[in-house]
C-alpha positions as CSV (number, residue, x, y, z in Angstrom):
1,M,0.0,0.0,0.0
2,L,1.2,3.5,-0.8
3,S,1.0,6.4,1.6
4,A,1.6,10.2,1.4
5,G,3.5,10.4,4.7
6,G,6.1,12.8,3.3
7,G,9.8,12.5,2.6
8,Q,10.5,10.1,5.5
9,E,8.4,7.5,3.8
10,V,10.2,7.9,0.4
11,R,13.6,7.6,2.1
12,C,12.5,4.3,3.6
13,M,11.2,2.9,0.4
14,E,13.8,1.0,-1.6
15,K,15.0,3.0,-4.6
16,E,14.5,0.2,-7.1
17,K,10.9,-0.3,-6.1
18,L,10.2,3.4,-6.3
19,E,11.8,3.7,-9.7
20,S,9.8,0.8,-11.0
21,L,6.6,2.3,-9.6
22,L,7.3,5.7,-11.2
23,I,8.2,4.1,-14.6
24,D,4.8,2.4,-14.5
25,Y,3.3,5.8,-13.6
26,L,4.9,7.4,-16.6
27,D,3.9,4.6,-18.9
28,N,0.3,5.0,-17.6
29,I,-0.2,1.4,-16.8
30,L,-1.1,1.8,-13.1
31,S,-4.6,1.3,-11.9
32,K,-6.7,4.3,-11.1
33,E,-6.4,3.8,-7.3
34,A,-2.6,3.3,-7.5
35,K,-2.2,6.4,-9.8
36,E,-4.1,8.6,-7.3
37,K,-1.9,7.5,-4.5
38,V,1.3,8.3,-6.6
39,D,-0.2,11.7,-7.4
40,G,-0.6,12.3,-3.7
41,M,2.9,11.2,-2.9
42,L,4.3,13.4,-5.7
43,A,2.4,16.4,-4.4
44,E,3.9,16.1,-0.9
45,N,7.3,14.6,-1.6
46,E,10.0,16.6,-3.4
47,E,12.5,13.7,-3.7
48,A,9.9,11.7,-5.5
49,R,9.1,14.6,-7.9
50,K,12.9,14.9,-8.7
51,L,13.2,11.2,-9.4
52,L,10.1,11.3,-11.6
53,Q,11.6,14.2,-13.6
54,E,14.9,12.3,-14.0
55,L,13.2,9.2,-15.2
56,N,11.0,11.2,-17.6
57,V,14.1,12.8,-19.2
58,I,15.8,9.4,-19.6
59,I,12.8,7.7,-21.1
60,G,12.3,10.7,-23.5
61,A,15.9,10.5,-24.6
62,L,15.5,6.8,-25.3
63,D,12.3,7.3,-27.3
64,N,13.9,10.1,-29.4
65,S,17.3,8.3,-30.0
66,Q,18.1,6.9,-33.5
67,P,18.9,3.2,-33.9
68,L,22.6,2.5,-33.8
69,Q,23.9,1.5,-37.2
70,P,27.0,-0.7,-37.3
71,S,29.8,0.1,-39.6
72,A,30.1,-1.7,-43.0
73,S,33.1,-3.7,-41.9
74,M,31.4,-4.7,-38.6
75,Q,28.3,-5.7,-40.6
76,R,30.4,-7.8,-43.0
77,R,32.3,-9.6,-40.2
78,F,29.0,-10.3,-38.5
79,E,27.5,-11.8,-41.7
80,E,30.6,-13.9,-42.3
81,S,30.5,-15.2,-38.8
82,L,26.8,-16.0,-39.1
83,A,27.4,-17.8,-42.4
84,N,30.2,-19.9,-40.8
85,E,28.0,-20.9,-37.9
86,V,25.2,-21.9,-40.4
87,V,27.7,-24.1,-42.3
88,L,29.0,-25.8,-39.2
89,E,25.5,-26.4,-37.9
90,R,24.5,-28.1,-41.2
91,K,27.6,-30.3,-41.2
92,S,26.9,-31.3,-37.6
93,K,23.3,-32.2,-38.5
94,Q,24.5,-34.2,-41.6
95,I,26.8,-36.3,-39.4
96,F,23.9,-37.3,-37.2
97,R,21.3,-37.6,-40.1
98,I,22.4,-41.1,-41.0
99,P,19.7,-42.8,-43.1
100,S,17.8,-45.3,-41.1
101,M,18.9,-48.1,-43.3
102,Y,22.6,-47.4,-42.5
103,R,21.8,-46.9,-38.8
104,V,20.1,-50.3,-38.7
105,A,23.0,-51.9,-40.7
106,A,25.5,-50.4,-38.2
107,T,23.5,-51.6,-35.3
108,V,23.2,-55.1,-36.7
109,G,27.0,-55.0,-37.5
110,L,27.8,-54.1,-33.9
111,I,25.5,-56.9,-32.7
112,L,27.2,-59.4,-35.0
113,V,30.6,-58.3,-33.9
114,S,29.6,-58.6,-30.3
115,V,28.2,-62.1,-30.8
116,G,31.2,-63.1,-32.8
117,I,33.6,-62.0,-30.0
118,A,31.5,-63.8,-27.4
119,Y,31.5,-66.9,-29.6
120,W,35.2,-66.7,-30.1
121,I,35.8,-66.3,-26.3
122,N,33.6,-69.2,-25.5
123,K,35.1,-71.3,-28.2
124,H,38.6,-70.5,-27.1
125,R,37.7,-71.2,-23.5
126,Q,36.1,-74.5,-24.5
127,Q,39.2,-75.5,-26.5
128,A,41.4,-74.6,-23.6
129,D,39.2,-76.7,-21.3
130,E,39.3,-79.6,-23.8
131,L,43.1,-79.3,-24.1
132,S,43.5,-79.3,-20.4
133,Q,41.3,-82.3,-20.1
134,M,43.2,-84.1,-22.9
135,K,46.5,-83.4,-21.1
136,T,45.1,-84.8,-17.9
137,E,43.8,-87.9,-19.6
138,M,47.1,-88.3,-21.5
139,E,49.1,-88.1,-18.2
140,A,46.8,-90.7,-16.7
141,T,47.1,-93.0,-19.7
142,K,50.9,-92.6,-19.7
143,K,51.2,-93.5,-16.0
144,M,49.0,-96.6,-16.6
145,L,50.9,-97.9,-19.6
146,M,54.3,-97.3,-18.0
147,A,53.1,-99.2,-14.9
148,M,52.0,-102.1,-17.2
149,L,55.3,-102.2,-19.2
150,D,57.2,-102.4,-15.9
151,N,55.0,-105.2,-14.6
152,M,57.5,-108.1,-14.7
153,Q,55.1,-110.5,-13.1
154,S,52.6,-110.4,-15.9
155,A,53.5,-110.6,-19.6
156,S,49.8,-110.0,-20.6
157,Q,49.9,-106.7,-18.6
158,R,53.1,-105.7,-20.5
159,V,51.5,-106.6,-23.8
160,Q,48.4,-104.5,-22.9
161,G,50.7,-101.6,-21.9
162,A,52.4,-101.7,-25.4
163,T,49.0,-101.9,-27.0
164,I,47.8,-98.8,-25.1
165,A,51.0,-97.0,-26.3
166,Y,49.9,-97.9,-29.9
167,T,46.6,-96.1,-29.4
168,I,48.0,-92.7,-28.2
169,G,48.4,-89.9,-30.8
170,K,52.0,-89.0,-29.9
171,A,54.6,-90.7,-27.8
172,D,57.1,-88.7,-25.7
173,D,60.7,-89.8,-25.1
174,E,59.8,-91.6,-21.9
175,I,57.3,-93.8,-23.6
176,V,59.5,-94.4,-26.6
177,N,62.4,-95.4,-24.4
178,A,60.2,-97.8,-22.4
179,L,58.9,-99.4,-25.6
180,A,62.5,-99.7,-27.0
181,K,63.5,-101.5,-23.8
182,A,60.6,-103.9,-24.0
183,L,61.5,-104.5,-27.7
184,N,65.1,-105.4,-27.0
185,E,65.1,-106.9,-23.5
186,D,61.7,-108.4,-22.7
187,K,61.8,-112.2,-22.3
188,N,58.3,-112.6,-23.8
189,T,58.1,-112.6,-27.7
190,N,54.5,-111.3,-27.6
191,V,55.6,-108.3,-25.5
192,R,58.4,-107.6,-28.0
193,L,56.1,-107.8,-31.0
194,A,53.6,-105.5,-29.3
195,A,56.3,-103.0,-28.5
196,L,57.6,-103.2,-32.1
197,E,54.1,-102.5,-33.4
198,A,53.7,-99.5,-31.2
199,L,57.1,-98.1,-32.2
200,A,56.4,-98.7,-35.9
201,K,53.4,-96.3,-35.6
202,F,55.8,-93.5,-34.8
203,Y,58.5,-94.4,-37.4
204,Q,58.4,-90.9,-38.9
205,E,60.0,-89.6,-35.7
206,E,63.8,-89.6,-36.3
207,N,64.6,-90.9,-32.8
208,V,62.2,-93.8,-33.3
209,R,63.8,-94.7,-36.7
210,Q,67.2,-94.8,-35.1
211,L,66.0,-97.0,-32.2
212,L,64.5,-99.5,-34.7
213,I,67.7,-99.6,-36.8
214,K,69.8,-100.1,-33.7
215,S,67.5,-102.9,-32.5
216,L,68.1,-104.9,-35.7
217,S,71.8,-105.3,-34.7
218,I,71.1,-106.4,-31.1
219,Q,67.9,-108.3,-31.6
220,N,68.2,-112.0,-30.5
221,D,64.5,-113.1,-30.9
222,E,64.2,-114.7,-34.3
223,V,60.4,-114.0,-34.6
224,V,61.0,-110.4,-33.7
225,Q,64.0,-110.2,-36.1
226,I,61.8,-111.2,-39.0
227,A,59.1,-108.7,-38.0
228,L,61.6,-106.0,-37.5
229,I,63.2,-106.5,-41.0
230,Q,59.8,-106.3,-42.6
231,V,59.0,-103.0,-40.7
232,L,62.4,-101.4,-41.7
233,V,61.9,-102.5,-45.4
234,Q,58.5,-101.0,-45.4
235,M,60.0,-97.8,-44.1
236,K,62.5,-98.0,-47.0
237,E,65.4,-97.7,-44.7
238,K,68.3,-98.4,-47.0
239,G,70.7,-97.8,-44.2
240,I,70.1,-101.4,-42.9
241,V,71.4,-103.1,-46.1
242,K,74.8,-103.7,-44.5
243,E,73.3,-105.2,-41.4
244,L,71.0,-107.4,-43.5
245,E,74.1,-108.6,-45.4
246,K,75.8,-109.4,-42.1
247,I,72.7,-111.4,-41.0
248,T,72.9,-113.5,-44.2
249,R,76.5,-114.5,-43.5
250,D,75.9,-115.3,-39.8
251,T,76.0,-119.1,-39.5
252,E,74.1,-119.0,-36.2
253,V,71.1,-117.2,-37.6
254,L,68.1,-119.3,-38.6
255,K,67.4,-119.8,-42.2
256,A,64.0,-118.1,-42.0
257,V,65.7,-114.9,-40.7
258,K,68.3,-115.1,-43.5
259,D,65.7,-115.5,-46.1
260,E,63.9,-112.4,-44.8
261,A,67.2,-110.6,-44.9
262,F,67.8,-111.6,-48.5
263,T,64.3,-110.4,-49.4
264,G,64.9,-107.1,-47.7
265,I,68.2,-106.5,-49.5
266,L,66.5,-107.1,-52.9
267,K,63.7,-104.7,-52.1
268,L,66.0,-102.0,-50.9
269,S,68.6,-102.3,-53.6
């Protein structure tokens, strides 16, 4: 509420509020009642009248002022800046205005890549698990066949151990050496033959070939000698020709072994 209580009341009123009230008074937008109260305050308050005059001069000057025209160079710079902003905005919009078909294709591509990566990881993990399981099984098989080959109380167990060695995919040095020992030293012919059969499976390994060649010179089991000559001839191991000739001249060698040696020499020559 306004009052006409003199200059003391004006001094207490905040200047901003008074200015706003007087501006509205000058713009003739106050209600009739409010305008009458301002008129009463102006009649009795000199400070309010002075402020009204100052505001009236300022508003009049603003109304009569001419619009500020920028210089030609300033106008040109503004227009160039505005044009650059428009170009940048269009480029930005073009980047994000990817046709829906391409957006779908990109999304599908990302999904396929994600699925492919997940599949590869699972496949790799599965292969690693399978490899680990195979290694575990291989170690268990190796322990079992080595124990069977070392079983001096049972020839059938030793034969079974050599047979198991034949079924494995790759024999390490420990298995190969155990089979070579059985081939050359076992007292049972069937064990020797089983060991020979297992070693012959790995004949492509250089160390196995050398063990078989060496066995021909120290083998004392006639049945195994014949089988060993046949294996080496099938391997086309021409390095055994001299040993075969030696066998044919040995008076203590059975005729069946000599005949096999002669046959081997003819095939390898």
